[in-house]
N, C-alpha and C positions, 0 to 999 in steps of 0.2 A: 274541389279538385278540378284542374283545368282540362278541357277537352283535348283529345289527341288531334293534332292537325290533320286535315283531310288528305293531304298528300304525303303523310308520314311514310317513309320507306320507299318512296317513288324516286325515279331518276329522270331528270328532264334535260333536254338540250335546246338552247335558244340561240338563234343566229342574230347578229347585229345587236348584241346585248350590252355593248359598251356605252351606248347612248340612247337617249330618247325613249321611245316606246319599248324597245327591246330590253333596255336596262330595267324599266319599270316592271316588265313581265318577269324577268329573272328574279327580281327582288320579291315580287308577289308570290311566285311559286316557292321560293325559298322560305318565306314567312309561313307558308302553308305546309312546310315540312319536307319539301323535295330537295334532294341533292341536285345541283344544277351545273351543267357544263356550259360555260360562258364563252361566246365567240364574238370577236370583232376583228376588223382588218388590222387594227393598230393595237400594240401591246398595252400601252398605258391605260386607255379606257377599259380594256378587258380586265386588267388586274384591279383597277379601281372598283369595278362592279364586284369582283370576287372578294375583295376586302370588305365591301359593304355587306355582302352575304355572310361572311365570317363574323362580323360585328353583330349581326342579327342572330347569331347562334346556329347557322346552318352550314352545310358543306358545299364546296364548289370545286371545280377544276376549270382550267382554261384551255381553249383551242384557238390560238391566234391565226388569222389568215383570211384571205378573200374566199368567199363562198363560191366564186366562179372558177377557182383552181380545179383542174380535172380530178385531182385526188382528194379534194376536200371532204366530200361526203363520206367516203370510207374512213378518213382520218377522224372526222367528227364523231361518228358512231363508235369507232374503236376507242376513243377517249372515254366515252361513257362506260363501255364494257370493261375496259382496263381499270379505270379508277373506282367504279362503283358496282361493277358486276351485273348491270342490268340496263334496261332502257324502257321507260314507260310513257314519256311525253316528248313529242317533237313539235317545236314551234318554229315555223319558217317565217321569220320576220325581216331579215336583212333586205335592204333595197334603197333606191334613190330614183330621182327623176332627171330627165335630160330632154327638155321640151323643145318643140318646134312644130310649125305647121308642116304638112306632109311634103309640099313642094320644096321645102328647105331642109328636110331631114335626110341625113346620109344613111347609107347601109350600116356604117359603124355605129351610129347613134341608135338606130332601131335595134340592132343585134345586141348591143351592150345592155340595154334594158331587158330584152328577152333573156339574156344569159343570167342576170342576177335574180330576176323574178320568177323565171320558169325553169330554166335548165338546172340551176343550183338546187332548188327544192326537189326536182325530179331525182337528181343524183343522191341527195341526202336520204330521200325516202326509199330509193332503190337499195341503198346501203343498209337501211333499217329493216328491209323486208325479211331477210334471212333470220336475224335475231328474233323478230316478231313471230315468225313461223315456228322457230325452235321453241321459244318460250311457251307459245300457245299449245303446241303439241304436248309438251311436258305437263302443263297445267291441266289439260283435258284428261290426260292419262291418270292424273291424281284426283279427278272429279272436282276440280276447282274451275271457277269462271272468273278470270282476271281481265279487266278492261284496260286497254292502253289508248292513248290519245294522240292524235295529230291535229294541230291547228295551223292552217295555212292562212296567210294574211293577204287579203285582196283590198279593194277600195271601191268607193262609190263611183269612181271613174271606170272601174272594170264592169260595174253593173249598168251604168248609164252613159258611158262615153264622156269625152270632154274635148273641146276644140284645142288644138295645140299639143295633144298628148296621145297621138295615135299609137306610139310605141308602148307607153305606160298602160293605156286602156287595153290594148291587145294582150299585154302580158298579164294584167290582173284579171281579165276575162278568162285567160287560159288557166290560171290558178283555180278558178271555180270549176272548170271542167276536170282538172286533175283531182280536185277534192271529191267530186261526185263519183268519179270512176273508181278511186281507191276505196271509197266507202263501200262500193259493191264488191271489189276484189278482196278486201280485208275484213269484211264482216265475219267470215268464218274463223278468223283469228281473234275475234273480240276486240278489234281496233276501231274506235270511233274516229272518223275523219270528218272534220268540219272546217268551216271557213269564217273568218271575221272580215267584213268589209268596212274599213274605217272611212269616216267622213273627214272633217278637218280637225286635226289635233295639233296642239302646240308642240312642234318639233322644228328641227333645222329646215325642213322642207316647207314650213309655213311661216318662216321668219321673213322680214322685209327683203325684197328682191336684191340680190347682189350677184356679182360675177366671180367665178373661179376659173381662170384660164378662159377656155372657150365655152364653158358651161355656166348657164345662169341658174342660180339656186334661190329658192324662195318664192314668195307671192307678192304682187304689188299691194301695198298697204290699203289702197282704196278698195281693192277686191275683198280683202278680209272684212273691212267695215261693211261692205254691201252684203256679204254672206251672213254676217252676224245679225244685220238689221232685217234682211229680206228673205233669207233662205233657211236658216237654222232655227227651228221653232223654239229651242231652248235659249237662243239669243247669244250664244258664245261658242268659241272653239272648245274642244275637250282637252283635258289634261292627259299626259302620258299615263298617269295612274288610273284614270277612268278607262283609257284604252286597254290597259292591262287587265282591269276587272272584266272586260268583255272577253278577253282571251281565256281568263281563268274559268269563266262559266263552262267552257268546253273542256277544261282540264279536270274539273271536279267530278266526284262520283255521281252527282245529280245529272250528269249528261250521259250516263251509261246506256240509255236507250235512245240516244239522239245521234244520228250519223247522216252524212251527206247534206248537211244544212249550211246555209249562209245567213248570218245575222249582220245587220248594219249597226255599227257603233258610231253614231254621228249626230246625236242631239235631236233626232227626229227629221233630219234632212232627207228629202227625196230628190235624187239627182239623176 
């Protein structure tokens, strides 16, 4: 007889789940039994992830739109409650980079990165706070201890800084502060709040450098070679699936007594 999936009956919401790491996270949680609300800013990749979840035999719903929209957090959480009647796992994954040295960085450039990596997760978690409180109060009255999970995504750039990324480094450092604060605020509700700091993972952000309008996307190929040769002890970039495994560690029942922590998923890189 096959074992019951560890997230059977749980409801998860994942931002930026139409592509890359977010898609891998959504599929991993679904394979472990969770119903997943999938978000991306574009409808096609959002639906594609939902279709893949259905093919794997799990349930999903979609919530298309930019996480930076003022009403997104409330809409995202409401989708989980309306579609599945609960909320157990929140993964704040969506984001991008817009790099420049500080003397060339505009206010718009700095604020755009803060909006997607800091303000958006704040609004989503604020929207989740009342359902978390309500569910915890009901479960406590019934003598049950039910743990819920928040996994925020940071970066080795947030823990160690990086030249040319003052906006991204500042935002990802702020995510760590948010994580540690909410771990203290929400412990009484049995919510584990943790953070995964990614190293270099094969995604659009680590593809060979290209330009999209006034934004440069990707990494110079020679830098990737140097990182793999000199800085990543395991000798290569990670895959989205390996990144998702790191997130899953904090979503699983084995993390029920772990909160306020940051782990690096980066092949041993110290940055």
